[in-house]
N, CA, C and O atoms as a MOPAC input file, in Angstrom:
PM7 MOZYME 1SCF
protein

 N      0.84400 1    -1.17700 1     0.00000 1
 C      0.00000 1     0.00000 1     0.00000 1
 C      0.88900 1     1.24100 1     0.00000 1
 O      1.85100 1     1.29800 1     0.76700 1
 N      0.59700 1     2.23100 1    -0.83400 1
 C      1.38800 1     3.45900 1    -0.83900 1
 C      1.29300 1     4.18300 1     0.50100 1
 O      0.29600 1     4.05900 1     1.21200 1
 N      2.32300 1     4.93000 1     0.83700 1
 C      2.37500 1     5.67200 1     2.08900 1
 C      2.38000 1     7.16300 1     1.76300 1
 O      3.08800 1     7.58800 1     0.84900 1
 N      1.58900 1     7.97800 1     2.50700 1
 C      1.61100 1     9.42000 1     2.26200 1
 C      3.02100 1     9.98800 1     2.43500 1
 O      3.78600 1     9.53400 1     3.28600 1
 N      3.35100 1    10.98400 1     1.61600 1
 C      4.66300 1    11.62300 1     1.69300 1
 C      4.72300 1    12.49700 1     2.94400 1
 O      3.79000 1    13.24700 1     3.23000 1
 N      5.81400 1    12.39600 1     3.67800 1
 C      6.00400 1    13.20900 1     4.87500 1
 C      7.40000 1    13.82000 1     4.84100 1
 O      8.22700 1    13.48200 1     3.99400 1
 N      7.63300 1    14.70300 1     5.75900 1
 C      8.93900 1    15.33300 1     5.91700 1
 C      9.65300 1    14.71100 1     7.10600 1
 O      9.04900 1    13.97600 1     7.88700 1
 N     10.93500 1    15.00600 1     7.24000 1
 C     11.64200 1    14.58200 1     8.44000 1
 C     11.13400 1    15.42500 1     9.60800 1
 O     10.51800 1    16.47200 1     9.41200 1
 N     11.39700 1    14.95900 1    10.80400 1
 C     10.98600 1    15.72600 1    11.98300 1
 C     11.68500 1    17.08300 1    12.01500 1
 O     11.07800 1    18.08200 1    12.40100 1
 N     12.95100 1    17.12800 1    11.61500 1
 C     13.67400 1    18.40000 1    11.59800 1
 C     13.06700 1    19.37100 1    10.58500 1
 O     12.92400 1    20.55900 1    10.87200 1
 N     12.70800 1    18.86700 1     9.39800 1
 C     12.04900 1    19.72900 1     8.40400 1
 C     10.71900 1    20.25600 1     8.93800 1
 O     10.41500 1    21.43900 1     8.79100 1
 N      9.93500 1    19.38800 1     9.55200 1
 C      8.64200 1    19.79900 1    10.11100 1
 C      8.83000 1    20.82500 1    11.21600 1
 O      8.07700 1    21.79600 1    11.29100 1
 N      9.82000 1    20.62600 1    12.07000 1
 C     10.09700 1    21.55600 1    13.17100 1
 C     10.44700 1    22.94100 1    12.61700 1
 O      9.94700 1    23.95100 1    13.11200 1
 N     11.29800 1    22.98800 1    11.60200 1
 C     11.70200 1    24.26000 1    11.00100 1
 C     10.51100 1    24.96000 1    10.35400 1
 O     10.32100 1    26.16200 1    10.53800 1
 N      9.70700 1    24.21300 1     9.59700 1
 C      8.53200 1    24.79500 1     8.94900 1
 C      7.54700 1    25.33700 1     9.97300 1
 O      7.01400 1    26.43300 1     9.80000 1
 N      7.30000 1    24.57700 1    11.04400 1
 C      6.38500 1    25.03700 1    12.09000 1
 C      6.91900 1    26.27800 1    12.79300 1
 O      6.16700 1    27.21900 1    13.04600 1
 N      8.20800 1    26.28700 1    13.10900 1
 C      8.79800 1    27.44100 1    13.80800 1
 C      8.65800 1    28.70500 1    12.96700 1
 O      8.26900 1    29.75200 1    13.48500 1
 N      8.96700 1    28.62000 1    11.69200 1
 C      8.86900 1    29.78900 1    10.81800 1
 C      7.41800 1    30.23500 1    10.66000 1
 O      7.13600 1    31.43400 1    10.66300 1
 N      6.49900 1    29.28600 1    10.52300 1
 C      5.09100 1    29.61900 1    10.37200 1
 C      4.54800 1    30.25100 1    11.65400 1
 O      3.82700 1    31.24800 1    11.60300 1
 N      4.89900 1    29.66500 1    12.80900 1
 C      4.44300 1    30.21000 1    14.09000 1
 C      4.95500 1    31.62500 1    14.32500 1
 O      4.24600 1    32.45700 1    14.89200 1
 N      6.17800 1    31.90000 1    13.89400 1
 C      6.72600 1    33.24500 1    14.05600 1
 C      5.83600 1    34.27400 1    13.36900 1
 O      5.67700 1    35.38600 1    13.87100 1
 N      5.26500 1    33.92100 1    12.24800 1
 C      4.34800 1    34.81700 1    11.55700 1
 C      3.01200 1    34.95300 1    12.26300 1
 O      2.33300 1    35.96700 1    12.10400 1
 N      2.62500 1    33.96200 1    13.03300 1
 C      1.35000 1    33.98500 1    13.76100 1
 C      1.44100 1    34.75800 1    15.07100 1
 O      0.52200 1    35.49800 1    15.42100 1
 N      2.53400 1    34.59100 1    15.78900 1
 C      2.63200 1    35.18600 1    17.12700 1
 C      3.40900 1    36.49500 1    17.12100 1
 O      3.47400 1    37.17900 1    18.14100 1
 N      3.99200 1    36.84500 1    15.99700 1
 C      4.75800 1    38.08100 1    15.89800 1
 C      6.22000 1    37.77800 1    15.67400 1
 O      6.85600 1    37.10500 1    16.48500 1
 N      6.74700 1    38.27200 1    14.58500 1
 C      8.12400 1    37.95500 1    14.20500 1
 C      9.13700 1    38.46600 1    15.21800 1
 O     10.27300 1    37.99200 1    15.24300 1
 N      8.74500 1    39.43100 1    16.06000 1
 C      9.69000 1    39.94300 1    17.04500 1
 C      9.74500 1    39.06800 1    18.29500 1
 O     10.50400 1    39.35800 1    19.21900 1
 N      8.95100 1    38.00700 1    18.33100 1
 C      8.94800 1    37.07300 1    19.45000 1
 C     10.00400 1    35.99200 1    19.22000 1
 O     10.30000 1    35.64200 1    18.07800 1
 N     10.56600 1    35.46800 1    20.29700 1
 C     11.44800 1    34.31100 1    20.19200 1
 C     10.55900 1    33.07100 1    20.10600 1
 O      9.79300 1    32.80200 1    21.03100 1
 N     10.64600 1    32.32100 1    19.02200 1
 C      9.79500 1    31.14800 1    18.80700 1
 C     10.66500 1    29.90000 1    18.78100 1
 O     11.69500 1    29.86000 1    18.10800 1
 N     10.23800 1    28.88300 1    19.52200 1
 C     10.94100 1    27.60200 1    19.52600 1
 C      9.90900 1    26.48300 1    19.40300 1
 O      8.80900 1    26.57600 1    19.94800 1
 N     10.27400 1    25.43600 1    18.68800 1
 C      9.45100 1    24.23200 1    18.57400 1
 C     10.32700 1    23.07500 1    19.03600 1
 O     11.38600 1    22.81400 1    18.46600 1
 N      9.86500 1    22.38100 1    20.08400 1
 C     10.64000 1    21.28300 1    20.66800 1
 C      9.78600 1    20.02300 1    20.77200 1
 O      8.56500 1    20.05200 1    20.61800 1
 N     10.46900 1    18.93100 1    21.03500 1
 C      9.82100 1    17.64100 1    21.30700 1
 C      8.80900 1    17.25300 1    20.23300 1
 O      7.74300 1    16.72200 1    20.54200 1
 N      9.14200 1    17.51600 1    18.98300 1
 C      8.23100 1    17.17900 1    17.89500 1
 C      8.25600 1    15.67500 1    17.64400 1
 O      9.31700 1    15.07700 1    17.46900 1
 N      7.08800 1    15.08700 1    17.63100 1
 C      6.95000 1    13.67700 1    17.28200 1
 C      5.83000 1    13.54400 1    16.26800 1
 O      4.93400 1    14.38500 1    16.18400 1
 N      5.90300 1    12.48100 1    15.51100 1
 C      4.91100 1    12.22000 1    14.48000 1
 C      4.41400 1    10.79300 1    14.69100 1
 O      4.94900 1     9.85200 1    14.10400 1
 N      3.38300 1    10.63000 1    15.53600 1
 C      2.87400 1     9.27600 1    15.76300 1
 C      2.20700 1     8.74400 1    14.50100 1
 O      1.65300 1     9.50500 1    13.70800 1
 N      2.26800 1     7.44500 1    14.32900 1
 C      1.57000 1     6.84000 1    13.18100 1
 C      0.09600 1     6.78900 1    13.55000 1
 O     -0.30100 1     6.04200 1    14.44500 1
 N     -0.71400 1     7.58300 1    12.86000 1
 C     -2.12000 1     7.69900 1    13.24000 1
 C     -3.08500 1     7.41800 1    12.10800 1
 O     -4.28500 1     7.64100 1    12.27500 1
 N     -2.63200 1     6.95000 1    10.98900 1
 C     -3.54900 1     6.64400 1     9.90900 1
 C     -3.26700 1     7.44300 1     8.65600 1
 O     -2.18900 1     8.01600 1     8.49500 1
 N     -4.26100 1     7.47400 1     7.75900 1
 C     -4.04900 1     8.03700 1     6.43100 1
 C     -4.91600 1     9.26200 1     6.12600 1
 O     -4.85100 1     9.78100 1     5.01100 1
 N     -5.72300 1     9.74000 1     7.07200 1
 C     -6.56600 1    10.88900 1     6.76500 1
 C     -5.82300 1    12.20500 1     6.94100 1
 O     -6.25500 1    13.23200 1     6.41800 1
 N     -4.72400 1    12.18800 1     7.66200 1
 C     -3.93500 1    13.39000 1     7.86400 1
 C     -2.69600 1    13.08000 1     8.66900 1
 O     -2.63700 1    12.07700 1     9.38000 1
 N     -1.71200 1    13.94200 1     8.55400 1
 C     -0.47500 1    13.79000 1     9.31000 1
 C     -0.63900 1    14.51900 1    10.64000 1
 O     -1.15100 1    15.63800 1    10.67700 1
 N     -0.21100 1    13.89400 1    11.71900 1
 C     -0.29200 1    14.48400 1    13.05400 1
 C      1.10600 1    14.80900 1    13.53100 1
 O      1.99300 1    13.95600 1    13.50400 1
 N      1.30600 1    16.05000 1    13.97200 1
 C      2.58100 1    16.49000 1    14.53600 1
 C      2.32800 1    16.97600 1    15.95300 1
 O      1.62100 1    17.96200 1    16.15700 1
 N      2.90100 1    16.28900 1    16.93200 1
 C      2.80600 1    16.70500 1    18.33900 1
 C      4.06100 1    17.49300 1    18.66900 1
 O      5.16200 1    17.07300 1    18.31300 1
 N      3.91700 1    18.63700 1    19.34900 1
 C      5.08800 1    19.44600 1    19.65200 1
 C      4.80800 1    20.41100 1    20.79100 1
 O      3.66000 1    20.64600 1    21.17000 1
 N      5.87700 1    20.95600 1    21.31800 1
 C      5.78900 1    22.01000 1    22.32500 1
 C      6.32100 1    23.28000 1    21.68400 1
 O      7.40200 1    23.28100 1    21.09700 1
 N      5.56100 1    24.35700 1    21.79800 1
 C      5.97800 1    25.63500 1    21.23300 1
 C      6.09200 1    26.67200 1    22.34100 1
 O      5.24400 1    26.74800 1    23.23000 1
 N      7.14100 1    27.45900 1    22.27400 1
 C      7.29400 1    28.59000 1    23.18400 1
 C      7.51700 1    29.83600 1    22.34500 1
 O      8.15200 1    29.79500 1    21.29100 1
 N      6.97800 1    30.94900 1    22.83800 1
 C      7.20000 1    32.22400 1    22.16900 1
 C      7.06300 1    33.34200 1    23.19100 1
 O      6.42500 1    33.19000 1    24.23300 1
 N      7.67100 1    34.45000 1    22.86500 1
 C      7.65000 1    35.60700 1    23.75200 1
 C      9.04000 1    35.91800 1    24.25600 1
 O     10.03900 1    35.36900 1    23.78900 1
 N      9.07200 1    36.81000 1    25.21900 1
 C     10.34700 1    37.20900 1    25.81800 1
 C     10.16000 1    37.43700 1    27.29900 1
 O      9.15400 1    38.00400 1    27.72800 1
 N     11.13600 1    36.99000 1    28.08900 1
 C     11.12700 1    37.24000 1    29.52600 1
 C      9.86700 1    36.74800 1    30.19800 1
 O      9.45400 1    35.60300 1    30.01600 1
 N      9.24800 1    37.64200 1    30.99300 1
 C      8.03900 1    37.28500 1    31.73300 1
 C      6.84700 1    37.04100 1    30.82000 1
 O      5.85000 1    36.45700 1    31.24300 1
 N      6.94400 1    37.48100 1    29.57900 1
 C      5.84100 1    37.31300 1    28.63100 1
 C      5.97600 1    36.05000 1    27.78700 1
 O      5.33000 1    35.93800 1    26.74600 1
 N      6.80300 1    35.09800 1    28.21700 1
 C      6.99600 1    33.85700 1    27.45900 1
 C      5.82200 1    32.91600 1    27.68900 1
 O      5.37000 1    32.71500 1    28.81600 1
 N      5.35100 1    32.35400 1    26.60800 1
 C      4.24300 1    31.39700 1    26.65000 1
 C      4.74100 1    30.05200 1    26.16400 1
 O      5.53400 1    29.98600 1    25.22400 1
 N      4.28600 1    28.98000 1    26.79100 1
 C      4.66300 1    27.62100 1    26.40000 1
 C      3.37800 1    26.79900 1    26.26200 1
 O      2.57000 1    26.73400 1    27.18900 1
 N      3.20200 1    26.18300 1    25.11200 1
 C      1.99000 1    25.40400 1    24.84500 1
 C      2.35300 1    24.06200 1    24.21600 1
 O      3.26500 1    23.97800 1    23.39400 1
 N      1.62600 1    23.01300 1    24.61100 1
 C      1.73500 1    21.70900 1    23.95600 1
 C      0.65100 1    21.68600 1    22.88800 1
 O     -0.53900 1    21.78700 1    23.18800 1
 N      1.08100 1    21.54900 1    21.63300 1
 C      0.17300 1    21.69600 1    20.49800 1
 C      0.20700 1    20.49000 1    19.57100 1
 O      1.09700 1    19.64300 1    19.64900 1
 N     -0.78100 1    20.43800 1    18.69900 1
 C     -0.89700 1    19.40200 1    17.68000 1
 C     -1.17600 1    20.10000 1    16.35200 1
 O     -2.05900 1    20.95500 1    16.27700 1
 N     -0.44600 1    19.75000 1    15.32400 1
 C     -0.75700 1    20.20800 1    13.97300 1
 C     -1.32400 1    19.01600 1    13.21700 1
 O     -0.73300 1    17.93600 1    13.20500 1
 N     -2.47600 1    19.22200 1    12.58700 1
 C     -3.07400 1    18.19700 1    11.73000 1
 C     -2.96200 1    18.69800 1    10.30500 1
 O     -3.59400 1    19.68800 1     9.93800 1
 N     -2.15700 1    18.01500 1     9.50000 1
 C     -1.85400 1    18.42200 1     8.13200 1
 C     -2.52100 1    17.44200 1     7.17000 1
 O     -2.41200 1    16.22600 1     7.32900 1
 N     -3.20400 1    17.98300 1     6.18100 1
 C     -3.79900 1    17.10200 1     5.16000 1
 C     -2.67300 1    16.32800 1     4.48500 1
 O     -1.60900 1    16.88100 1     4.20900 1
 N     -2.91000 1    15.06800 1     4.22700 1
 C     -1.85500 1    14.24000 1     3.64700 1
 C     -1.42000 1    14.76000 1     2.28700 1
 O     -2.20300 1    15.34600 1     1.53900 1
 N     -0.14900 1    14.52900 1     1.99100 1
 C      0.44600 1    14.90900 1     0.71700 1
 C      0.81700 1    13.63200 1    -0.02200 1
 O      1.31500 1    12.68300 1     0.58400 1
 N      0.58100 1    13.60500 1    -1.29700 1
 C      0.90100 1    12.40100 1    -2.06600 1
 C     -0.29400 1    11.47200 1    -2.07800 1
 O     -1.38800 1    11.87900 1    -2.46700 1
 N     -0.10600 1    10.24200 1    -1.66200 1
 C     -1.18200 1     9.25300 1    -1.64000 1
 C     -2.26000 1     9.66200 1    -0.64300 1
 O     -1.96100 1     9.93700 1     0.52000 1
 N     -3.51200 1     9.70400 1    -1.09300 1
 C     -4.64300 1    10.03800 1    -0.22600 1
 C     -5.57000 1     8.84400 1    -0.11800 1
 O     -6.24700 1     8.48800 1    -1.08300 1
 N     -5.60400 1     8.22500 1     1.05100 1
 C     -6.53500 1     7.13200 1     1.29400 1
 C     -7.95300 1     7.68900 1     1.36000 1
 O     -8.89800 1     7.06800 1     0.87300 1
 N     -8.09200 1     8.88300 1     1.97700 1
 C     -9.35600 1     9.61300 1     2.04000 1
 C     -9.16600 1    10.91200 1     1.25900 1
 O     -8.76100 1    11.91600 1     1.84500 1
 N     -9.44600 1    10.92400 1    -0.05000 1
 C     -9.11200 1    12.08600 1    -0.87600 1
 C     -9.94600 1    13.33400 1    -0.59800 1
 O     -9.56000 1    14.42300 1    -1.02300 1
 N    -11.06900 1    13.21200 1     0.09600 1
 C    -11.93900 1    14.36600 1     0.30500 1
 C    -11.90500 1    14.88200 1     1.74400 1
 O    -12.91100 1    15.40600 1     2.22200 1
 N    -10.80100 1    14.75400 1     2.43300 1
 C    -10.69300 1    15.24100 1     3.80600 1
 C    -10.78900 1    16.76400 1     3.78400 1
 O    -10.01500 1    17.43800 1     3.10400 1
 N    -11.74400 1    17.29200 1     4.53600 1
 C    -11.98000 1    18.73700 1     4.59400 1
 C    -11.40700 1    19.27600 1     5.90700 1
 O    -12.07200 1    19.22200 1     6.94200 1
 N    -10.18900 1    19.78900 1     5.86800 1
 C     -9.53100 1    20.29100 1     7.07300 1
 C    -10.26900 1    21.50000 1     7.65400 1
 O    -10.26700 1    21.70700 1     8.86700 1
 N    -10.89700 1    22.29600 1     6.78900 1
 C    -11.67500 1    23.44000 1     7.26900 1
 C    -12.83100 1    22.96400 1     8.13900 1
 O    -13.09800 1    23.54400 1     9.19200 1
 N    -13.51400 1    21.91700 1     7.70900 1
 C    -14.62400 1    21.37400 1     8.48600 1
 C    -14.13800 1    20.85600 1     9.83300 1
 O    -14.77600 1    21.11200 1    10.85400 1
 N    -13.02700 1    20.13800 1     9.85700 1
 C    -12.47200 1    19.63900 1    11.11800 1
 C    -12.21600 1    20.80400 1    12.08400 1
 O    -12.58500 1    20.74300 1    13.25700 1
 N    -11.58600 1    21.85300 1    11.57800 1
 C    -11.27000 1    23.02100 1    12.40400 1
 C    -12.54600 1    23.72900 1    12.86300 1
 O    -12.64900 1    24.12600 1    14.02400 1
 N    -13.51600 1    23.88700 1    11.96000 1
 C    -14.76800 1    24.56300 1    12.31400 1
 C    -15.53700 1    23.81200 1    13.39800 1
 O    -16.16100 1    24.43500 1    14.25700 1
 N    -15.49600 1    22.48900 1    13.36600 1
 C    -16.15500 1    21.70100 1    14.42000 1
 C    -15.46800 1    21.96800 1    15.76400 1
 O    -16.14500 1    22.15200 1    16.77500 1
 N    -14.15300 1    21.98800 1    15.78200 1
 C    -13.44200 1    22.29200 1    17.03100 1
 C    -13.78700 1    23.68900 1    17.53600 1
 O    -13.97500 1    23.88700 1    18.73700 1
 N    -13.87000 1    24.64800 1    16.63400 1
 C    -14.23600 1    26.02400 1    17.02900 1
 C    -15.63800 1    26.05500 1    17.61500 1
 O    -15.87800 1    26.74800 1    18.60300 1
 N    -16.56700 1    25.31400 1    17.01900 1
 C    -17.93700 1    25.27900 1    17.53200 1
 C    -17.98400 1    24.63700 1    18.92200 1
 O    -18.73100 1    25.08300 1    19.79200 1
 N    -17.18400 1    23.59400 1    19.12100 1
 C    -17.16000 1    22.91500 1    20.42300 1
 C    -16.44900 1    23.73900 1    21.49700 1
 O    -16.67200 1    23.52800 1    22.69000 1
 N    -15.60900 1    24.66200 1    21.08600 1
 C    -14.81300 1    25.44900 1    22.02800 1
 C    -15.67800 1    26.27600 1    22.97500 1
 O    -15.24500 1    26.59000 1    24.08400 1
 N    -16.87900 1    26.62900 1    22.56400 1
 C    -17.74500 1    27.45200 1    23.41200 1
 C    -18.79500 1    26.60700 1    24.15000 1
 O    -19.79100 1    27.13600 1    24.64200 1
 N    -18.56100 1    25.29800 1    24.21900 1
 C    -19.49900 1    24.40500 1    24.90000 1
 C    -18.78400 1    23.69400 1    26.04700 1
 O    -17.60200 1    23.92600 1    26.30100 1
 N    -19.52000 1    22.83000 1    26.73000 1
 C    -18.93900 1    22.02000 1    27.79900 1
 C    -18.38200 1    20.69400 1    27.28800 1
 O    -17.86000 1    19.90200 1    28.07200 1
 N    -18.48700 1    20.44900 1    26.00500 1
 C    -17.97000 1    19.20900 1    25.42400 1
 C    -16.44700 1    19.24100 1    25.47100 1
 O    -15.83700 1    20.18300 1    24.96400 1
 N    -15.81800 1    18.22100 1    26.07400 1
 C    -14.35300 1    18.20800 1    26.11300 1
 C    -13.76600 1    18.02600 1    24.71400 1
 O    -14.01200 1    17.01800 1    24.05100 1
 N    -12.99800 1    19.00200 1    24.28100 1
 C    -12.37600 1    18.96800 1    22.95800 1
 C    -11.14100 1    19.86200 1    23.01600 1
 O    -11.08000 1    20.77800 1    23.83500 1
 N    -10.16400 1    19.60700 1    22.16000 1
 C     -8.96900 1    20.46100 1    22.15100 1
 C     -9.30600 1    21.88500 1    21.70300 1
 O    -10.19600 1    22.10200 1    20.88000 1
 N     -8.57800 1    22.83900 1    22.25900 1
 C     -8.76100 1    24.23900 1    21.86800 1
 C     -8.17800 1    24.45100 1    20.47500 1
 O     -7.01300 1    24.12400 1    20.24600 1
 N     -8.96100 1    24.99100 1    19.53600 1
 C     -8.40400 1    25.30100 1    18.22400 1
 C     -7.61500 1    26.60600 1    18.29600 1
 O     -8.08100 1    27.58900 1    18.87300 1
 N     -6.41700 1    26.61100 1    17.70700 1
 C     -5.57800 1    27.80700 1    17.72500 1
 C     -5.58800 1    28.53900 1    16.39200 1
 O     -5.96800 1    29.70800 1    16.32200 1
 N     -5.17300 1    27.85300 1    15.34000 1
 C     -5.04100 1    28.49600 1    14.03100 1
 C     -5.40700 1    27.52100 1    12.92100 1
 O     -5.25800 1    26.30700 1    13.05600 1
 N     -5.89200 1    28.09400 1    11.81500 1
 C     -6.12200 1    27.33200 1    10.59500 1
 C     -5.32400 1    27.98800 1     9.48200 1
 O     -5.24600 1    29.21400 1     9.40300 1
 N     -4.73100 1    27.16900 1     8.62200 1
 C     -3.99400 1    27.68400 1     7.46300 1
 C     -4.45600 1    26.94100 1     6.23400 1
 O     -4.30800 1    25.72200 1     6.14400 1
 N     -5.02700 1    27.68100 1     5.27100 1
 C     -5.40600 1    27.01400 1     4.03200 1
 C     -4.15200 1    26.76500 1     3.19800 1
 O     -3.04500 1    27.11700 1     3.60500 1
 N     -4.33200 1    26.16900 1     2.05400 1
 C     -3.18300 1    25.76300 1     1.24000 1
 C     -2.35000 1    26.97300 1     0.81700 1
 O     -1.13000 1    26.86600 1     0.69600 1
 N     -2.99200 1    28.11900 1     0.59300 1
 C     -2.24600 1    29.33400 1     0.24900 1
 C     -1.48400 1    29.81000 1     1.47500 1
 O     -2.08800 1    30.16700 1     2.48700 1
 N     -0.19100 1    29.81700 1     1.38900 1
 C      0.63800 1    30.22900 1     2.51600 1
 C      1.02600 1    29.09900 1     3.45200 1
 O      1.72000 1    29.32600 1     4.44400 1
 N      0.58900 1    27.89000 1     3.15000 1
 C      0.92400 1    26.76100 1     4.01900 1
 C      2.36200 1    26.31100 1     3.78700 1
 O      2.74500 1    26.05900 1     2.64500 1
 N      3.16000 1    26.20500 1     4.83700 1
 C      4.52900 1    25.72800 1     4.66600 1
 C      4.59700 1    24.25700 1     4.26500 1
 O      5.62500 1    23.79100 1     3.77500 1
 N      3.50700 1    23.53100 1     4.47300 1
 C      3.46100 1    22.11100 1     4.14700 1
 C      2.90300 1    21.84500 1     2.75300 1
 O      2.90900 1    20.70400 1     2.29100 1
 N      2.42100 1    22.89000 1     2.07700 1
 C      1.83000 1    22.71100 1     0.75900 1
 C      0.43600 1    22.12800 1     0.80600 1
 O     -0.13000 1    21.80400 1    -0.23800 1
 N     -0.12500 1    21.98700 1     1.98000 1
 C     -1.47200 1    21.45400 1     2.19700 1
 C     -2.10100 1    22.22900 1     3.34400 1
 O     -1.38400 1    22.78000 1     4.18000 1
 N     -3.44200 1    22.28300 1     3.40100 1
 C     -4.08000 1    22.94400 1     4.53300 1
 C     -3.79500 1    22.19100 1     5.82500 1
 O     -3.59000 1    20.97800 1     5.82400 1
 N     -3.78800 1    22.93500 1     6.92900 1
 C     -3.59600 1    22.31200 1     8.23800 1
 C     -4.16800 1    23.21800 1     9.31800 1
 O     -4.46200 1    24.38900 1     9.07700 1
 N     -4.32100 1    22.65800 1    10.50500 1
 C     -4.72000 1    23.46900 1    11.65700 1
 C     -3.91400 1    23.04100 1    12.87200 1
 O     -3.34500 1    21.95000 1    12.92800 1
 N     -3.89100 1    23.95000 1    13.84900 1
 C     -3.16600 1    23.70600 1    15.09200 1
 C     -4.17600 1    23.76700 1    16.22900 1
 O     -5.02200 1    24.66000 1    16.27500 1
 N     -4.07800 1    22.81100 1    17.14500 1
 C     -4.95900 1    22.74900 1    18.31400 1
 C     -4.13000 1    22.36700 1    19.52900 1
 O     -2.98800 1    21.92500 1    19.39800 1
 N     -4.70600 1    22.53800 1    20.70800 1
 C     -4.04400 1    22.14400 1    21.94600 1
 C     -3.98500 1    20.63400 1    22.06300 1
 O     -4.86400 1    19.92200 1    21.57800 1
 N     -2.93600 1    20.15700 1    22.71400 1
 C     -2.88700 1    18.72700 1    23.05200 1
 C     -3.73500 1    18.52000 1    24.28400 1
 O     -3.68200 1    19.30700 1    25.22900 1
 N     -4.51900 1    17.45200 1    24.26900 1
 C     -5.28300 1    17.08400 1    25.47000 1
 C     -5.05700 1    15.62300 1    25.76400 1
 O     -5.60300 1    15.09600 1    26.73300 1

């Protein structure tokens, strides 16, 4: 069975760090650590990581997850990453336990060449 194309962990870490710098402010110190890519199936690539940004007392540290639409072979060719993100946003204002959605990036401007979103790890 074909396997979706992925990047190395170092490539993913660099792409995430550069992308996050644009989200939180380029003047912030941004770091991405402890990136892992668990094998989770074929509907999307999962990247678990810890991100820190800010300076001094204003430093923030978050454990995050990036869900990237698969590149190359698509077992589920119609995966709608926008819908996944919108459902998380809708659940965010309820009592239903769900990860906090942080950001969505469509294919335009995506460092991965595919749409993706970032949410909190739970």
